[in-house]
C-alpha positions as CSV (number, residue, x, y, z in Angstrom):
1,M,37.1,105.3,-70.2
2,P,37.6,107.7,-67.6
3,N,34.5,108.8,-65.5
4,N,33.8,111.8,-64.0
5,P,32.7,111.0,-60.0
6,D,29.4,111.9,-60.6
7,G,29.6,108.7,-63.6
8,D,28.9,111.1,-66.3
9,L,31.8,111.3,-69.3
10,S,33.7,114.0,-69.7
11,S,34.1,116.3,-72.8
12,D,37.7,114.8,-73.3
13,T,36.4,111.6,-73.3
14,L,33.7,112.5,-75.6
15,E,36.5,114.3,-78.1
16,L,38.7,111.4,-77.7
17,L,35.5,108.5,-78.5
18,L,34.6,110.8,-81.4
19,E,37.7,111.0,-83.0
20,Q,38.3,107.3,-82.6
21,D,35.0,106.7,-84.3
22,M,35.9,109.0,-87.2
23,G,38.9,107.6,-87.7
24,A,37.6,103.9,-88.2
25,H,34.9,105.4,-90.0
26,D,37.3,106.9,-92.8
27,A,39.2,103.8,-92.7
28,M,35.9,101.8,-93.1
29,M,35.3,104.0,-96.2
30,Q,38.9,103.6,-97.6
31,E,38.4,100.2,-97.9
32,H,35.2,100.3,-99.4
33,R,36.7,102.6,-102.0
34,G,39.1,100.2,-102.6
35,N,36.7,96.8,-102.8
36,S,34.6,98.9,-105.4
37,E,37.6,99.9,-107.5
38,S,38.6,96.1,-107.2
39,A,35.1,94.6,-108.5
40,H,34.9,97.2,-110.9
41,N,38.7,96.1,-112.3
42,I,37.3,91.9,-112.0
43,V,34.1,92.7,-113.9
44,R,35.9,95.0,-117.0
45,H,38.8,92.7,-117.0
46,S,36.2,89.7,-116.9
47,G,34.3,91.6,-119.4
48,A,37.4,92.2,-122.0
49,R,38.1,88.9,-121.8
50,K,34.5,87.6,-123.1
51,F,35.1,90.2,-125.6
52,N,38.3,88.8,-126.9
53,Q,37.3,85.5,-126.8
54,E,33.9,85.9,-128.8
55,D,34.8,88.0,-131.6
56,P,39.2,87.4,-132.5
57,I,38.5,89.6,-135.4
58,E,37.5,92.8,-133.5
59,A,39.9,92.0,-130.8
60,A,42.5,91.4,-133.7
61,A,41.6,95.2,-134.6
62,A,41.7,96.8,-131.8
63,E,44.9,95.4,-130.9
64,M,46.6,97.0,-134.1
65,I,45.5,100.3,-133.7
66,L,46.6,100.1,-130.3
67,Q,50.5,99.2,-131.4
68,K,49.7,101.7,-134.3
69,N,49.2,104.9,-131.6
70,V,52.1,103.4,-129.0
């Protein structure tokens, strides 16, 4: 990290640090959103499997409706 002879950080260095920190923050937030979506999909999928196992008549009716609409 370049320093001035006085030991103070230059404004260019501070801008570079801020830019790097914002980039890291954006990447972390994107990863968090992806993880949240994955967790939601896993819960939804497991809920659907549980539903299909507990009520096969309802699941068959839903499947028949879906096939008619395709």
